[in-house]
N, CA, C and O atoms as CSV, one atom per row, in Angstrom:
chain,resi,resn,atom,element,x,y,z
A,1,MET,N,N,-25.416,-2.208,-3.158
A,1,MET,CA,C,-24.300,-2.353,-4.065
A,1,MET,C,C,-24.688,-3.150,-5.304
A,1,MET,O,O,-23.818,-3.483,-6.108
A,2,ASP,N,N,-25.964,-3.466,-5.481
A,2,ASP,CA,C,-26.420,-4.279,-6.592
A,2,ASP,C,C,-26.126,-3.656,-7.949
A,2,ASP,O,O,-25.887,-4.379,-8.916
A,3,ASP,N,N,-26.140,-2.319,-8.042
A,3,ASP,CA,C,-25.950,-1.681,-9.335
A,3,ASP,C,C,-24.471,-1.480,-9.684
A,3,ASP,O,O,-24.161,-1.001,-10.775
A,4,LEU,N,N,-23.569,-1.832,-8.791
A,4,LEU,CA,C,-22.143,-1.692,-9.088
A,4,LEU,C,C,-21.654,-2.936,-9.813
A,4,LEU,O,O,-22.041,-4.057,-9.485
A,5,ASP,N,N,-20.800,-2.717,-10.801
A,5,ASP,CA,C,-20.230,-3.893,-11.444
A,5,ASP,C,C,-19.123,-4.465,-10.563
A,5,ASP,O,O,-18.743,-3.868,-9.556
A,6,ASP,N,N,-18.626,-5.602,-10.949
A,6,ASP,CA,C,-17.649,-6.327,-10.140
A,6,ASP,C,C,-16.397,-5.499,-9.861
A,6,ASP,O,O,-15.903,-5.492,-8.734
A,7,LEU,N,N,-15.881,-4.807,-10.866
A,7,LEU,CA,C,-14.673,-4.001,-10.681
A,7,LEU,C,C,-14.916,-2.912,-9.636
A,7,LEU,O,O,-14.099,-2.721,-8.735
A,8,ASP,N,N,-16.025,-2.207,-9.755
A,8,ASP,CA,C,-16.333,-1.135,-8.803
A,8,ASP,C,C,-16.457,-1.679,-7.384
A,8,ASP,O,O,-15.932,-1.088,-6.441
A,9,ALA,N,N,-17.146,-2.797,-7.235
A,9,ALA,CA,C,-17.324,-3.403,-5.912
A,9,ALA,C,C,-15.972,-3.843,-5.339
A,9,ALA,O,O,-15.710,-3.663,-4.150
A,10,ARG,N,N,-15.125,-4.416,-6.184
A,10,ARG,CA,C,-13.804,-4.849,-5.702
A,10,ARG,C,C,-12.940,-3.660,-5.309
A,10,ARG,O,O,-12.186,-3.739,-4.339
A,11,LEU,N,N,-13.039,-2.559,-6.046
A,11,LEU,CA,C,-12.258,-1.364,-5.701
A,11,LEU,C,C,-12.725,-0.769,-4.370
A,11,LEU,O,O,-11.902,-0.404,-3.531
A,12,GLU,N,N,-14.029,-0.672,-4.177
A,12,GLU,CA,C,-14.545,-0.158,-2.901
A,12,GLU,C,C,-14.079,-1.039,-1.757
A,12,GLU,O,O,-13.632,-0.544,-0.723
A,13,SER,N,N,-14.183,-2.338,-1.946
A,13,SER,CA,C,-13.748,-3.279,-0.916
A,13,SER,C,C,-12.249,-3.137,-0.635
A,13,SER,O,O,-11.827,-3.167,0.521
A,14,ALA,N,N,-11.458,-2.986,-1.679
A,14,ALA,CA,C,-10.006,-2.843,-1.511
A,14,ALA,C,C,-9.676,-1.579,-0.730
A,14,ALA,O,O,-8.810,-1.606,0.145
A,15,ILE,N,N,-10.351,-0.474,-1.030
A,15,ILE,CA,C,-10.108,0.771,-0.290
A,15,ILE,C,C,-10.415,0.558,1.186
A,15,ILE,O,O,-9.623,0.932,2.051
A,16,GLU,N,N,-11.561,-0.042,1.470
A,16,GLU,CA,C,-11.942,-0.250,2.869
A,16,GLU,C,C,-10.998,-1.215,3.573
A,16,GLU,O,O,-10.672,-1.009,4.743
A,17,GLN,N,N,-10.556,-2.252,2.896
A,17,GLN,CA,C,-9.625,-3.204,3.510
A,17,GLN,C,C,-8.262,-2.564,3.760
A,17,GLN,O,O,-7.652,-2.793,4.805
A,18,LEU,N,N,-7.784,-1.766,2.812
A,18,LEU,CA,C,-6.509,-1.083,3.010
A,18,LEU,C,C,-6.584,-0.141,4.209
A,18,LEU,O,O,-5.657,-0.087,5.017
A,19,LEU,N,N,-7.685,0.601,4.325
A,19,LEU,CA,C,-7.835,1.511,5.465
A,19,LEU,C,C,-7.950,0.753,6.774
A,19,LEU,O,O,-7.415,1.197,7.790
A,20,ALA,N,N,-8.634,-0.379,6.772
A,20,ALA,CA,C,-8.791,-1.181,7.990
A,20,ALA,C,C,-7.445,-1.688,8.500
A,20,ALA,O,O,-7.260,-1.891,9.700
A,21,ALA,N,N,-6.510,-1.889,7.573
A,21,ALA,CA,C,-5.189,-2.391,7.946
A,21,ALA,C,C,-4.249,-1.284,8.415
A,21,ALA,O,O,-3.150,-1.568,8.892
A,22,ARG,N,N,-4.666,-0.036,8.286
A,22,ARG,CA,C,-3.820,1.099,8.673
A,22,ARG,C,C,-4.238,1.642,10.030
A,22,ARG,O,O,-5.354,1.408,10.493
A,23,ARG,N,N,-3.339,2.360,10.648
A,23,ARG,CA,C,-3.654,2.991,11.931
A,23,ARG,C,C,-4.726,4.055,11.735
A,23,ARG,O,O,-4.937,4.550,10.628
A,24,GLU,N,N,-5.390,4.392,12.819
A,24,GLU,CA,C,-6.404,5.443,12.784
A,24,GLU,C,C,-5.774,6.738,12.276
A,24,GLU,O,O,-4.684,7.105,12.714
A,25,GLY,N,N,-6.437,7.425,11.373
A,25,GLY,CA,C,-5.933,8.684,10.843
A,25,GLY,C,C,-5.058,8.542,9.610
A,25,GLY,O,O,-4.741,9.533,8.953
A,26,ALA,N,N,-4.660,7.301,9.289
A,26,ALA,CA,C,-3.820,7.083,8.107
A,26,ALA,C,C,-4.679,7.139,6.844
A,26,ALA,O,O,-5.899,6.984,6.896
A,27,SER,N,N,-4.026,7.361,5.729
A,27,SER,CA,C,-4.741,7.428,4.459
A,27,SER,C,C,-4.087,6.495,3.454
A,27,SER,O,O,-2.976,6.005,3.657
A,28,VAL,N,N,-4.808,6.264,2.365
A,28,VAL,CA,C,-4.295,5.455,1.263
A,28,VAL,C,C,-4.488,6.233,-0.033
A,28,VAL,O,O,-5.302,7.154,-0.109
A,29,CYS,N,N,-3.743,5.854,-1.021
A,29,CYS,CA,C,-3.899,6.428,-2.354
A,29,CYS,C,C,-4.819,5.504,-3.153
A,29,CYS,O,O,-4.712,4.283,-3.035
A,30,PRO,N,N,-5.712,6.059,-3.958
A,30,PRO,CA,C,-6.551,5.192,-4.788
A,30,PRO,C,C,-5.735,4.219,-5.640
A,30,PRO,O,O,-6.226,3.147,-5.992
A,31,SER,N,N,-4.500,4.582,-5.973
A,31,SER,CA,C,-3.667,3.679,-6.775
A,31,SER,C,C,-3.352,2.391,-6.023
A,31,SER,O,O,-3.136,1.352,-6.647
A,32,GLU,N,N,-3.322,2.443,-4.689
A,32,GLU,CA,C,-3.084,1.225,-3.918
A,32,GLU,C,C,-4.222,0.232,-4.141
A,32,GLU,O,O,-3.983,-0.964,-4.313
A,33,ALA,N,N,-5.453,0.727,-4.139
A,33,ALA,CA,C,-6.611,-0.142,-4.392
A,33,ALA,C,C,-6.573,-0.655,-5.831
A,33,ALA,O,O,-6.885,-1.819,-6.082
A,34,ALA,N,N,-6.197,0.199,-6.766
A,34,ALA,CA,C,-6.107,-0.223,-8.162
A,34,ALA,C,C,-5.068,-1.330,-8.316
A,34,ALA,O,O,-5.276,-2.274,-9.079
A,35,ARG,N,N,-3.956,-1.221,-7.600
A,35,ARG,CA,C,-2.902,-2.250,-7.673
A,35,ARG,C,C,-3.370,-3.567,-7.057
A,35,ARG,O,O,-2.998,-4.638,-7.537
A,36,VAL,N,N,-4.183,-3.502,-6.001
A,36,VAL,CA,C,-4.718,-4.720,-5.390
A,36,VAL,C,C,-5.629,-5.433,-6.377
A,36,VAL,O,O,-5.550,-6.651,-6.535
A,37,VAL,N,N,-6.490,-4.676,-7.039
A,37,VAL,CA,C,-7.495,-5.245,-7.933
A,37,VAL,C,C,-6.891,-5.715,-9.257
A,37,VAL,O,O,-7.298,-6.747,-9.791
A,38,ASP,N,N,-5.928,-4.969,-9.787
A,38,ASP,CA,C,-5.330,-5.317,-11.082
A,38,ASP,C,C,-3.853,-4.938,-11.078
A,38,ASP,O,O,-3.481,-3.878,-11.583
A,39,PRO,N,N,-3.006,-5.802,-10.508
A,39,PRO,CA,C,-1.586,-5.457,-10.376
A,39,PRO,C,C,-0.895,-5.094,-11.689
A,39,PRO,O,O,-0.045,-4.204,-11.709
A,40,ALA,N,N,-1.240,-5.758,-12.770
A,40,ALA,CA,C,-0.566,-5.497,-14.046
A,40,ALA,C,C,-1.156,-4.284,-14.771
A,40,ALA,O,O,-0.429,-3.550,-15.440
A,41,GLY,N,N,-2.457,-4.073,-14.642
A,41,GLY,CA,C,-3.103,-3.006,-15.393
A,41,GLY,C,C,-3.671,-1.906,-14.517
A,41,GLY,O,O,-4.661,-1.267,-14.876
A,42,TRP,N,N,-3.047,-1.683,-13.369
A,42,TRP,CA,C,-3.606,-0.752,-12.380
A,42,TRP,C,C,-3.783,0.659,-12.920
A,42,TRP,O,O,-4.725,1.347,-12.527
A,43,ARG,N,N,-2.913,1.105,-13.800
A,43,ARG,CA,C,-3.050,2.481,-14.324
A,43,ARG,C,C,-4.375,2.679,-15.065
A,43,ARG,O,O,-5.003,3.732,-14.958
A,44,ALA,N,N,-4.787,1.667,-15.809
A,44,ALA,CA,C,-6.050,1.752,-16.540
A,44,ALA,C,C,-7.250,1.740,-15.594
A,44,ALA,O,O,-8.339,2.176,-15.969
A,45,VAL,N,N,-7.059,1.248,-14.385
A,45,VAL,CA,C,-8.135,1.141,-13.395
A,45,VAL,C,C,-8.247,2.412,-12.538
A,45,VAL,O,O,-9.197,2.563,-11.770
A,46,MET,N,N,-7.290,3.308,-12.669
A,46,MET,CA,C,-7.268,4.500,-11.811
A,46,MET,C,C,-8.546,5.341,-11.864
A,46,MET,O,O,-9.027,5.744,-10.805
A,47,PRO,N,N,-9.121,5.626,-13.031
A,47,PRO,CA,C,-10.370,6.404,-13.016
A,47,PRO,C,C,-11.472,5.710,-12.206
A,47,PRO,O,O,-12.230,6.369,-11.494
A,48,ALA,N,N,-11.558,4.399,-12.315
A,48,ALA,CA,C,-12.556,3.651,-11.551
A,48,ALA,C,C,-12.224,3.665,-10.059
A,48,ALA,O,O,-13.131,3.689,-9.227
A,49,ALA,N,N,-10.935,3.651,-9.711
A,49,ALA,CA,C,-10.533,3.693,-8.301
A,49,ALA,C,C,-10.896,5.044,-7.679
A,49,ALA,O,O,-11.373,5.106,-6.546
A,50,ARG,N,N,-10.669,6.105,-8.418
A,50,ARG,CA,C,-11.069,7.436,-7.914
A,50,ARG,C,C,-12.583,7.524,-7.772
A,50,ARG,O,O,-13.088,8.099,-6.808
A,51,ALA,N,N,-13.305,6.957,-8.731
A,51,ALA,CA,C,-14.766,6.965,-8.655
A,51,ALA,C,C,-15.249,6.153,-7.454
A,51,ALA,O,O,-16.210,6.539,-6.789
A,52,ALA,N,N,-14.584,5.029,-7.175
A,52,ALA,CA,C,-14.945,4.218,-6.009
A,52,ALA,C,C,-14.742,5.021,-4.728
A,52,ALA,O,O,-15.575,4.970,-3.823
A,53,ALA,N,N,-13.641,5.758,-4.649
A,53,ALA,CA,C,-13.393,6.611,-3.483
A,53,ALA,C,C,-14.492,7.668,-3.367
A,53,ALA,O,O,-14.942,7.978,-2.264
A,54,GLY,N,N,-14.917,8.213,-4.487
A,54,GLY,CA,C,-15.983,9.208,-4.488
A,54,GLY,C,C,-17.306,8.643,-3.993
A,54,GLY,O,O,-18.028,9.308,-3.249
A,55,ARG,N,N,-17.629,7.415,-4.403
A,55,ARG,CA,C,-18.872,6.788,-3.928
A,55,ARG,C,C,-18.817,6.536,-2.428
A,55,ARG,O,O,-19.793,6.775,-1.716
A,56,LEU,N,N,-17.673,6.053,-1.950
A,56,LEU,CA,C,-17.528,5.811,-0.509
A,56,LEU,C,C,-17.614,7.123,0.268
A,56,LEU,O,O,-18.184,7.167,1.358
A,57,ALA,N,N,-17.051,8.183,-0.291
A,57,ALA,CA,C,-17.127,9.495,0.367
A,57,ALA,C,C,-18.572,9.995,0.395
A,57,ALA,O,O,-19.030,10.517,1.411
A,58,ALA,N,N,-19.284,9.836,-0.715
A,58,ALA,CA,C,-20.678,10.275,-0.775
A,58,ALA,C,C,-21.534,9.516,0.239
A,58,ALA,O,O,-22.521,10.052,0.744
A,59,ALA,N,N,-21.160,8.280,0.535
A,59,ALA,CA,C,-21.879,7.469,1.510
A,59,ALA,C,C,-21.447,7.775,2.943
A,59,ALA,O,O,-22.008,7.232,3.895
A,60,GLY,N,N,-20.433,8.660,3.096
A,60,GLY,CA,C,-19.964,9.026,4.432
A,60,GLY,C,C,-19.019,8.029,5.063
A,60,GLY,O,O,-18.752,8.105,6.262
A,61,ARG,N,N,-18.510,7.098,4.281
A,61,ARG,CA,C,-17.629,6.056,4.822
A,61,ARG,C,C,-16.168,6.463,4.830
A,61,ARG,O,O,-15.393,5.985,5.659
A,62,VAL,N,N,-15.782,7.349,3.907
A,62,VAL,CA,C,-14.406,7.831,3.819
A,62,VAL,C,C,-14.431,9.321,3.499
A,62,VAL,O,O,-15.476,9.898,3.201
A,63,GLU,N,N,-13.260,9.916,3.568
A,63,GLU,CA,C,-13.060,11.295,3.110
A,63,GLU,C,C,-11.941,11.278,2.089
A,63,GLU,O,O,-10.945,10.573,2.257
A,64,VAL,N,N,-12.103,12.044,1.042
A,64,VAL,CA,C,-11.063,12.195,0.031
A,64,VAL,C,C,-10.374,13.525,0.324
A,64,VAL,O,O,-11.030,14.556,0.475
A,65,THR,N,N,-9.055,13.489,0.400
A,65,THR,CA,C,-8.308,14.696,0.753
A,65,THR,C,C,-7.253,15.005,-0.293
A,65,THR,O,O,-6.811,14.148,-1.058
A,66,GLN,N,N,-6.875,16.276,-0.287
A,66,GLN,CA,C,-5.773,16.754,-1.115
A,66,GLN,C,C,-5.103,17.837,-0.296
A,66,GLN,O,O,-5.736,18.811,0.109
A,67,GLY,N,N,-3.824,17.658,-0.057
A,67,GLY,CA,C,-3.114,18.624,0.777
A,67,GLY,C,C,-3.676,18.693,2.186
A,67,GLY,O,O,-3.597,19.734,2.840
A,68,GLY,N,N,-4.246,17.582,2.658
A,68,GLY,CA,C,-4.792,17.532,4.006
A,68,GLY,C,C,-6.201,18.075,4.147
A,68,GLY,O,O,-6.785,17.995,5.228
A,69,ARG,N,N,-6.761,18.628,3.077
A,69,ARG,CA,C,-8.125,19.178,3.121
A,69,ARG,C,C,-9.089,18.258,2.389
A,69,ARG,O,O,-8.745,17.671,1.363
A,70,VAL,N,N,-10.298,18.137,2.924
A,70,VAL,CA,C,-11.319,17.312,2.275
A,70,VAL,C,C,-11.729,17.978,0.964
A,70,VAL,O,O,-12.000,19.178,0.919
A,71,VAL,N,N,-11.769,17.179,-0.096
A,71,VAL,CA,C,-12.132,17.680,-1.430
A,71,VAL,C,C,-13.157,16.750,-2.064
A,71,VAL,O,O,-13.368,15.626,-1.609
A,72,ASP,N,N,-13.779,17.237,-3.110
A,72,ASP,CA,C,-14.666,16.426,-3.938
A,72,ASP,C,C,-13.795,15.778,-5.003
A,72,ASP,O,O,-13.214,16.471,-5.838
A,73,VAL,N,N,-13.701,14.464,-4.980
A,73,VAL,CA,C,-12.821,13.771,-5.915
A,73,VAL,C,C,-13.228,14.020,-7.368
A,73,VAL,O,O,-12.391,13.932,-8.266
A,74,ALA,N,N,-14.490,14.328,-7.605
A,74,ALA,CA,C,-14.957,14.565,-8.972
A,74,ALA,C,C,-14.373,15.846,-9.560
A,74,ALA,O,O,-14.238,15.962,-10.778
A,75,THR,N,N,-14.027,16.804,-8.707
A,75,THR,CA,C,-13.492,18.065,-9.211
A,75,THR,C,C,-12.017,18.262,-8.867
A,75,THR,O,O,-11.382,19.182,-9.381
A,76,ALA,N,N,-11.475,17.420,-8.013
A,76,ALA,CA,C,-10.064,17.538,-7.625
A,76,ALA,C,C,-9.170,17.166,-8.799
A,76,ALA,O,O,-9.442,16.204,-9.518
A,77,ARG,N,N,-8.124,17.917,-8.983
A,77,ARG,CA,C,-7.139,17.625,-10.017
A,77,ARG,C,C,-5.850,17.211,-9.328
A,77,ARG,O,O,-5.432,17.825,-8.347
A,78,GLY,N,N,-5.232,16.172,-9.847
A,78,GLY,CA,C,-3.988,15.706,-9.266
A,78,GLY,C,C,-4.220,14.640,-8.211
A,78,GLY,O,O,-5.341,14.168,-8.022
A,79,PRO,N,N,-3.138,14.264,-7.521
A,79,PRO,CA,C,-3.208,13.174,-6.550
A,79,PRO,C,C,-4.143,13.486,-5.378
A,79,PRO,O,O,-4.202,14.616,-4.893
A,80,VAL,N,N,-4.860,12.469,-4.943
A,80,VAL,CA,C,-5.719,12.574,-3.762
A,80,VAL,C,C,-5.392,11.413,-2.836
A,80,VAL,O,O,-4.762,10.434,-3.237
A,81,ARG,N,N,-5.830,11.541,-1.592
A,81,ARG,CA,C,-5.691,10.487,-0.592
A,81,ARG,C,C,-7.083,10.162,-0.067
A,81,ARG,O,O,-8.007,10.967,-0.186
A,82,VAL,N,N,-7.221,8.993,0.505
A,82,VAL,CA,C,-8.494,8.551,1.072
A,82,VAL,C,C,-8.236,8.136,2.512
A,82,VAL,O,O,-7.296,7.396,2.800
A,83,ARG,N,N,-9.085,8.623,3.415
A,83,ARG,CA,C,-8.964,8.258,4.830
A,83,ARG,C,C,-10.352,7.919,5.362
A,83,ARG,O,O,-11.373,8.244,4.757
A,84,ARG,N,N,-10.351,7.253,6.520
A,84,ARG,CA,C,-11.632,6.968,7.167
A,84,ARG,C,C,-12.342,8.284,7.436
A,84,ARG,O,O,-11.704,9.299,7.716
A,85,ALA,N,N,-13.654,8.261,7.348
A,85,ALA,CA,C,-14.426,9.467,7.660
A,85,ALA,C,C,-14.267,9.795,9.142
A,85,ALA,O,O,-14.266,8.902,9.989
A,86,VAL,N,N,-14.136,11.065,9.440
A,86,VAL,CA,C,-14.030,11.512,10.819
A,86,VAL,C,C,-15.424,11.485,11.410
A,86,VAL,O,O,-16.341,12.119,10.887
A,87,ARG,N,N,-15.583,10.765,12.480
A,87,ARG,CA,C,-16.879,10.636,13.125
A,87,ARG,C,C,-17.047,11.721,14.187
A,87,ARG,O,O,-16.110,12.034,14.923
A,88,ASP,N,N,-18.229,12.281,14.257
A,88,ASP,CA,C,-18.563,13.269,15.289
A,88,ASP,C,C,-18.713,12.519,16.607
A,88,ASP,O,O,-19.558,11.630,16.708
A,89,PRO,N,N,-17.911,12.855,17.625
A,89,PRO,CA,C,-17.951,12.096,18.889
A,89,PRO,C,C,-19.233,12.293,19.701
A,89,PRO,O,O,-19.445,11.564,20.671
A,90,SER,N,N,-20.088,13.240,19.347
A,90,SER,CA,C,-21.295,13.478,20.156
A,90,SER,C,C,-22.404,12.492,19.832
A,90,SER,O,O,-23.481,12.558,20.425
């Protein structure tokens, strides 16, 4: 995480903390992480929050969904959700 700036690191951490506080299978909106990191200016932080979700997804830590289907946040248009990555039980 050395190459991430402070905002990016805080957003990734916020996403993971929000998910840890939710029941298994629950999801969060990237805007929730943006609000945690910058309550007054969260809208301006939204592109960075979506990018943080994308990095976590690329690392296999979360899944980004839209309409219940896993999507690539970089190409998804409109609202997305973030959930814990589904682990293969084998």
